[in-house]
N, CA, C and O atoms as a GROMACS GRO file, in nm:
protein
  340
    1MET      N    1  -0.710   1.513  -0.853
    1MET     CA    2  -0.682   1.367  -0.812
    1MET      C    3  -0.751   1.348  -0.664
    1MET      O    4  -0.725   1.426  -0.572
    2LYS      N    5  -0.830   1.251  -0.649
    2LYS     CA    6  -0.878   1.215  -0.524
    2LYS      C    7  -0.782   1.159  -0.422
    2LYS      O    8  -0.704   1.075  -0.466
    3THR      N    9  -0.776   1.184  -0.320
    3THR     CA   10  -0.687   1.151  -0.194
    3THR      C   11  -0.708   0.982  -0.222
    3THR      O   12  -0.814   0.925  -0.245
    4ILE      N   13  -0.578   0.928  -0.213
    4ILE     CA   14  -0.582   0.745  -0.191
    4ILE      C   15  -0.503   0.727  -0.037
    4ILE      O   16  -0.406   0.778   0.019
    5GLU      N   17  -0.583   0.648  -0.013
    5GLU     CA   18  -0.548   0.604   0.138
    5GLU      C   19  -0.495   0.470   0.153
    5GLU      O   20  -0.575   0.378   0.131
    6ILE      N   21  -0.382   0.442   0.184
    6ILE     CA   22  -0.307   0.350   0.184
    6ILE      C   23  -0.280   0.291   0.317
    6ILE      O   24  -0.222   0.352   0.408
    7THR      N   25  -0.329   0.155   0.326
    7THR     CA   26  -0.299   0.120   0.469
    7THR      C   27  -0.194  -0.024   0.478
    7THR      O   28  -0.217  -0.134   0.426
    8ILE      N   29  -0.095   0.008   0.546
    8ILE     CA   30  -0.021  -0.119   0.550
    8ILE      C   31  -0.028  -0.210   0.683
    8ILE      O   32  -0.022  -0.164   0.797
    9CYS      N   33  -0.039  -0.323   0.657
    9CYS     CA   34  -0.066  -0.429   0.776
    9CYS      C   35   0.080  -0.435   0.842
    9CYS      O   36   0.176  -0.470   0.773
   10MET      N   37   0.093  -0.407   0.954
   10MET     CA   38   0.213  -0.413   1.026
   10MET      C   39   0.220  -0.503   1.142
   10MET      O   40   0.310  -0.498   1.224
   11GLY      N   41   0.119  -0.586   1.145
   11GLY     CA   42   0.111  -0.702   1.250
   11GLY      C   43   0.236  -0.821   1.202
   11GLY      O   44   0.284  -0.830   1.088
   12SER      N   45   0.268  -0.898   1.307
   12SER     CA   46   0.393  -0.992   1.316
   12SER      C   47   0.417  -1.037   1.186
   12SER      O   48   0.528  -1.037   1.132
   13SER      N   49   0.319  -1.074   1.138
   13SER     CA   50   0.340  -1.190   1.024
   13SER      C   51   0.355  -1.102   0.898
   13SER      O   52   0.447  -1.127   0.820
   14CYS      N   53   0.292  -1.030   0.880
   14CYS     CA   54   0.299  -0.951   0.738
   14CYS      C   55   0.426  -0.842   0.748
   14CYS      O   56   0.473  -0.798   0.643
   15TYR      N   57   0.476  -0.801   0.869
   15TYR     CA   58   0.582  -0.734   0.896
   15TYR      C   59   0.693  -0.824   0.853
   15TYR      O   60   0.754  -0.793   0.751
   16SER      N   61   0.721  -0.914   0.908
   16SER     CA   62   0.837  -1.014   0.912
   16SER      C   63   0.815  -1.082   0.757
   16SER      O   64   0.919  -1.131   0.711
   17ARG      N   65   0.724  -1.091   0.689
   17ARG     CA   66   0.712  -1.122   0.543
   17ARG      C   67   0.756  -1.013   0.433
   17ARG      O   68   0.777  -1.029   0.313
   18GLY      N   69   0.764  -0.893   0.513
   18GLY     CA   70   0.809  -0.777   0.396
   18GLY      C   71   0.744  -0.651   0.422
   18GLY      O   72   0.789  -0.546   0.378
   19ASN      N   73   0.651  -0.656   0.485
   19ASN     CA   74   0.545  -0.511   0.486
   19ASN      C   75   0.651  -0.418   0.568
   19ASN      O   76   0.634  -0.297   0.576
   20GLY      N   77   0.769  -0.489   0.633
   20GLY     CA   78   0.853  -0.362   0.718
   20GLY      C   79   0.926  -0.299   0.614
   20GLY      O   80   1.016  -0.226   0.655
   21ARG      N   81   0.912  -0.307   0.484
   21ARG     CA   82   0.975  -0.231   0.368
   21ARG      C   83   0.888  -0.138   0.275
   21ARG      O   84   0.930  -0.041   0.210
   22SER      N   85   0.749  -0.190   0.281
   22SER     CA   86   0.624  -0.158   0.215
   22SER      C   87   0.622   0.010   0.224
   22SER      O   88   0.607   0.086   0.128
   23TYR      N   89   0.640   0.047   0.361
   23TYR     CA   90   0.630   0.179   0.379
   23TYR      C   91   0.718   0.295   0.298
   23TYR      O   92   0.671   0.399   0.252
   24GLU      N   93   0.863   0.250   0.292
   24GLU     CA   94   0.983   0.298   0.217
   24GLU      C   95   0.927   0.293   0.073
   24GLU      O   96   0.916   0.398   0.011
   25ILE      N   97   0.893   0.184   0.023
   25ILE     CA   98   0.848   0.181  -0.131
   25ILE      C   99   0.750   0.260  -0.179
   25ILE      O  100   0.754   0.330  -0.280
   26ILE      N  101   0.645   0.243  -0.088
   26ILE     CA  102   0.516   0.363  -0.125
   26ILE      C  103   0.582   0.493  -0.110
   26ILE      O  104   0.558   0.570  -0.202
   27ARG      N  105   0.665   0.541  -0.011
   27ARG     CA  106   0.704   0.652   0.021
   27ARG      C  107   0.764   0.709  -0.094
   27ARG      O  108   0.740   0.820  -0.141
   28ASP      N  109   0.857   0.612  -0.142
   28ASP     CA  110   0.958   0.678  -0.241
   28ASP      C  111   0.869   0.694  -0.385
   28ASP      O  112   0.881   0.788  -0.464
   29PHE      N  113   0.792   0.598  -0.397
   29PHE     CA  114   0.704   0.574  -0.515
   29PHE      C  115   0.630   0.715  -0.524
   29PHE      O  116   0.641   0.791  -0.620
   30VAL      N  117   0.551   0.739  -0.406
   30VAL     CA  118   0.476   0.894  -0.411
   30VAL      C  119   0.564   1.000  -0.436
   30VAL      O  120   0.532   1.081  -0.523
   31ALA      N  121   0.690   1.017  -0.365
   31ALA     CA  122   0.795   1.123  -0.369
   31ALA      C  123   0.828   1.123  -0.524
   31ALA      O  124   0.819   1.234  -0.577
   32GLN      N  125   0.865   1.017  -0.606
   32GLN     CA  126   0.898   1.014  -0.738
   32GLN      C  127   0.778   1.082  -0.804
   32GLN      O  128   0.806   1.178  -0.876
   33LYS      N  129   0.671   1.055  -0.795
   33LYS     CA  130   0.547   1.069  -0.904
   33LYS      C  131   0.498   1.222  -0.854
   33LYS      O  132   0.403   1.276  -0.911
   34GLY      N  133   0.563   1.281  -0.755
   34GLY     CA  134   0.500   1.433  -0.696
   34GLY      C  135   0.371   1.423  -0.644
   34GLY      O  136   0.307   1.527  -0.659
   35ILE      N  137   0.310   1.330  -0.587
   35ILE     CA  138   0.184   1.307  -0.563
   35ILE      C  139   0.144   1.306  -0.399
   35ILE      O  140   0.034   1.278  -0.352
   36ASP      N  141   0.237   1.336  -0.344
   36ASP     CA  142   0.235   1.330  -0.191
   36ASP      C  143   0.106   1.387  -0.121
   36ASP      O  144   0.048   1.333  -0.027
   37ALA      N  145   0.081   1.473  -0.165
   37ALA     CA  146  -0.044   1.561  -0.108
   37ALA      C  147  -0.163   1.483  -0.131
   37ALA      O  148  -0.256   1.512  -0.055
   38SER      N  149  -0.187   1.388  -0.219
   38SER     CA  150  -0.308   1.319  -0.249
   38SER      C  151  -0.286   1.169  -0.191
   38SER      O  152  -0.362   1.074  -0.208
   39VAL      N  153  -0.173   1.170  -0.125
   39VAL     CA  154  -0.166   1.018  -0.058
   39VAL      C  155  -0.141   1.006   0.103
   39VAL      O  156  -0.049   1.044   0.175
   40LYS      N  157  -0.256   0.940   0.127
   40LYS     CA  158  -0.227   0.936   0.296
   40LYS      C  159  -0.200   0.799   0.331
   40LYS      O  160  -0.280   0.714   0.292
   41ILE      N  161  -0.072   0.758   0.418
   41ILE     CA  162  -0.019   0.597   0.413
   41ILE      C  163  -0.020   0.601   0.582
   41ILE      O  164   0.043   0.676   0.657
   42LYS      N  165  -0.102   0.509   0.609
   42LYS     CA  166  -0.118   0.463   0.776
   42LYS      C  167  -0.074   0.314   0.743
   42LYS      O  168  -0.056   0.256   0.636
   43GLY      N  169  -0.062   0.269   0.902
   43GLY     CA  170  -0.055   0.148   0.929
   43GLY      C  171  -0.136   0.075   1.050
   43GLY      O  172  -0.172   0.130   1.154
   44CYS      N  173  -0.156  -0.062   1.013
   44CYS     CA  174  -0.255  -0.108   1.118
   44CYS      C  175  -0.184  -0.232   1.204
   44CYS      O  176  -0.106  -0.306   1.145
   45ARG      N  177  -0.209  -0.252   1.324
   45ARG     CA  178  -0.153  -0.354   1.368
   45ARG      C  179  -0.192  -0.495   1.316
   45ARG      O  180  -0.097  -0.569   1.291
   46CYS      N  181  -0.291  -0.535   1.301
   46CYS     CA  182  -0.333  -0.657   1.200
   46CYS      C  183  -0.460  -0.658   1.127
   46CYS      O  184  -0.567  -0.661   1.189
   47GLY      N  185  -0.457  -0.657   1.031
   47GLY     CA  186  -0.581  -0.648   0.945
   47GLY      C  187  -0.635  -0.815   0.944
   47GLY      O  188  -0.691  -0.845   0.839
   48GLY      N  189  -0.628  -0.906   1.026
   48GLY     CA  190  -0.686  -1.038   1.004
   48GLY      C  191  -0.657  -1.138   0.932
   48GLY      O  192  -0.672  -1.256   0.966
   49GLU      N  193  -0.596  -1.084   0.792
   49GLU     CA  194  -0.584  -1.180   0.697
   49GLU      C  195  -0.414  -1.230   0.692
   49GLU      O  196  -0.341  -1.230   0.592
   50CYS      N  197  -0.383  -1.267   0.814
   50CYS     CA  198  -0.215  -1.296   0.843
   50CYS      C  199  -0.186  -1.441   0.716
   50CYS      O  200  -0.082  -1.444   0.650
   51VAL      N  201  -0.276  -1.529   0.704
   51VAL     CA  202  -0.243  -1.601   0.608
   51VAL      C  203  -0.208  -1.568   0.454
   51VAL      O  204  -0.140  -1.631   0.373
   52ASN      N  205  -0.273  -1.460   0.443
   52ASN     CA  206  -0.255  -1.401   0.298
   52ASN      C  207  -0.131  -1.308   0.299
   52ASN      O  208  -0.096  -1.269   0.188
   53GLY      N  209  -0.066  -1.271   0.393
   53GLY     CA  210   0.001  -1.174   0.406
   53GLY      C  211   0.134  -1.184   0.306
   53GLY      O  212   0.159  -1.286   0.242
   54PRO      N  213   0.215  -1.064   0.302
   54PRO     CA  214   0.193  -0.946   0.355
   54PRO      C  215   0.066  -0.861   0.273
   54PRO      O  216   0.040  -0.883   0.155
   55ASN      N  217  -0.004  -0.766   0.355
   55ASN     CA  218  -0.148  -0.694   0.307
   55ASN      C  219  -0.135  -0.575   0.313
   55ASN      O  220  -0.081  -0.526   0.412
   56ILE      N  221  -0.179  -0.494   0.208
   56ILE     CA  222  -0.226  -0.372   0.192
   56ILE      C  223  -0.362  -0.342   0.156
   56ILE      O  224  -0.424  -0.416   0.079
   57TRP      N  225  -0.404  -0.255   0.198
   57TRP     CA  226  -0.562  -0.185   0.153
   57TRP      C  227  -0.516  -0.053   0.091
   57TRP      O  228  -0.438   0.021   0.151
   58ILE      N  229  -0.565  -0.026  -0.030
   58ILE     CA  230  -0.569   0.077  -0.092
   58ILE      C  231  -0.757   0.110  -0.110
   58ILE      O  232  -0.838   0.034  -0.163
   59ASN      N  233  -0.781   0.241  -0.050
   59ASN     CA  234  -0.894   0.300  -0.056
   59ASN      C  235  -0.991   0.189   0.005
   59ASN      O  236  -1.103   0.181  -0.046
   60GLY      N  237  -0.961   0.108   0.104
   60GLY     CA  238  -1.027  -0.025   0.123
   60GLY      C  239  -1.034  -0.143   0.031
   60GLY      O  240  -1.094  -0.247   0.058
   61GLU      N  241  -0.968  -0.121  -0.081
   61GLU     CA  242  -0.949  -0.253  -0.156
   61GLU      C  243  -0.856  -0.324  -0.107
   61GLU      O  244  -0.747  -0.272  -0.083
   62PHE      N  245  -0.880  -0.458  -0.081
   62PHE     CA  246  -0.755  -0.541  -0.005
   62PHE      C  247  -0.709  -0.588  -0.147
   62PHE      O  248  -0.778  -0.613  -0.246
   63PHE      N  249  -0.504  -0.597  -0.121
   63PHE     CA  250  -0.432  -0.652  -0.186
   63PHE      C  251  -0.354  -0.756  -0.088
   63PHE      O  252  -0.283  -0.717   0.005
   64PRO      N  253  -0.376  -0.902  -0.121
   64PRO     CA  254  -0.284  -0.984  -0.036
   64PRO      C  255  -0.136  -1.026  -0.123
   64PRO      O  256  -0.104  -1.007  -0.240
   65ASN      N  257  -0.082  -1.075  -0.035
   65ASN     CA  258   0.049  -1.150  -0.076
   65ASN      C  259   0.160  -1.052  -0.190
   65ASN      O  260   0.227  -1.090  -0.286
   66ILE      N  261   0.141  -0.909  -0.125
   66ILE     CA  262   0.258  -0.845  -0.219
   66ILE      C  263   0.383  -0.852  -0.177
   66ILE      O  264   0.419  -0.887  -0.064
   67ASP      N  265   0.473  -0.810  -0.294
   67ASP     CA  266   0.597  -0.786  -0.273
   67ASP      C  267   0.616  -0.645  -0.381
   67ASP      O  268   0.534  -0.576  -0.442
   68ARG      N  269   0.767  -0.642  -0.369
   68ARG     CA  270   0.788  -0.529  -0.406
   68ARG      C  271   0.756  -0.481  -0.552
   68ARG      O  272   0.726  -0.368  -0.593
   69GLY      N  273   0.772  -0.607  -0.623
   69GLY     CA  274   0.735  -0.588  -0.772
   69GLY      C  275   0.561  -0.560  -0.769
   69GLY      O  276   0.520  -0.458  -0.825
   70SER      N  277   0.477  -0.637  -0.713
   70SER     CA  278   0.325  -0.622  -0.730
   70SER      C  279   0.297  -0.508  -0.661
   70SER      O  280   0.199  -0.442  -0.696
   71LEU      N  281   0.373  -0.471  -0.561
   71LEU     CA  282   0.318  -0.331  -0.503
   71LEU      C  283   0.330  -0.217  -0.589
   71LEU      O  284   0.242  -0.132  -0.594
   72ILE      N  285   0.452  -0.210  -0.669
   72ILE     CA  286   0.489  -0.114  -0.760
   72ILE      C  287   0.348  -0.122  -0.886
   72ILE      O  288   0.297  -0.022  -0.935
   73ASP      N  289   0.322  -0.211  -0.906
   73ASP     CA  290   0.215  -0.223  -1.022
   73ASP      C  291   0.085  -0.201  -0.949
   73ASP      O  292  -0.006  -0.145  -1.010
   74ILE      N  293   0.068  -0.237  -0.834
   74ILE     CA  294  -0.082  -0.177  -0.747
   74ILE      C  295  -0.084  -0.052  -0.761
   74ILE      O  296  -0.176  -0.002  -0.825
   75LEU      N  297   0.015   0.026  -0.708
   75LEU     CA  298   0.050   0.184  -0.697
   75LEU      C  299   0.010   0.234  -0.838
   75LEU      O  300  -0.072   0.324  -0.858
   76ASN      N  301   0.064   0.180  -0.913
   76ASN     CA  302   0.048   0.248  -1.072
   76ASN      C  303  -0.092   0.248  -1.106
   76ASN      O  304  -0.151   0.346  -1.151
   77CYS      N  305  -0.152   0.115  -1.079
   77CYS     CA  306  -0.310   0.093  -1.123
   77CYS      C  307  -0.395   0.185  -1.031
   77CYS      O  308  -0.483   0.254  -1.081
   78SER      N  309  -0.371   0.187  -0.898
   78SER     CA  310  -0.459   0.259  -0.838
   78SER      C  311  -0.422   0.406  -0.836
   78SER      O  312  -0.504   0.470  -0.770
   79LEU      N  313  -0.336   0.473  -0.883
   79LEU     CA  314  -0.319   0.625  -0.914
   79LEU      C  315  -0.375   0.658  -1.040
   79LEU      O  316  -0.409   0.772  -1.070
   80GLN      N  317  -0.389   0.542  -1.127
   80GLN     CA  318  -0.470   0.576  -1.261
   80GLN      C  319  -0.604   0.572  -1.240
   80GLN      O  320  -0.680   0.640  -1.308
   81LYS      N  321  -0.648   0.489  -1.141
   81LYS     CA  322  -0.802   0.470  -1.145
   81LYS      C  323  -0.819   0.601  -1.059
   81LYS      O  324  -0.916   0.667  -1.097
   82ALA      N  325  -0.746   0.657  -0.949
   82ALA     CA  326  -0.786   0.805  -0.894
   82ALA      C  327  -0.792   0.908  -0.993
   82ALA      O  328  -0.886   0.988  -0.991
   83LYS      N  329  -0.702   0.913  -1.080
   83LYS     CA  330  -0.714   0.994  -1.207
   83LYS      C  331  -0.826   1.012  -1.254
   83LYS      O  332  -0.863   1.124  -1.290
   84GLY      N  333  -0.894   0.913  -1.262
   84GLY     CA  334  -0.988   0.900  -1.380
   84GLY      C  335  -1.120   0.925  -1.279
   84GLY      O  336  -1.225   0.928  -1.344
   85GLU      N  337  -1.134   0.942  -1.150
   85GLU     CA  338  -1.252   0.956  -1.068
   85GLU      C  339  -1.288   1.103  -1.067
   85GLU      O  340  -1.387   1.142  -1.004
   0.00000   0.00000   0.00000
């Protein structure tokens, strides 16, 4: 499996809209799937897309307006893509 790089915007707007919890959701998801060696999680101060937040990027692909449900869906889809590469 290809390494998946997840960047979480931790700027004040995204953080206050829910990205403060996104790290824990991603960490728990990765642990449950047993793929922690294939995922790198990092934060950034501001991704410059505040109006669309909360935002994350997975391998450079932008995902705006995430919430817990959409984040889980995005992770499932991204993992399937990585397995196919």
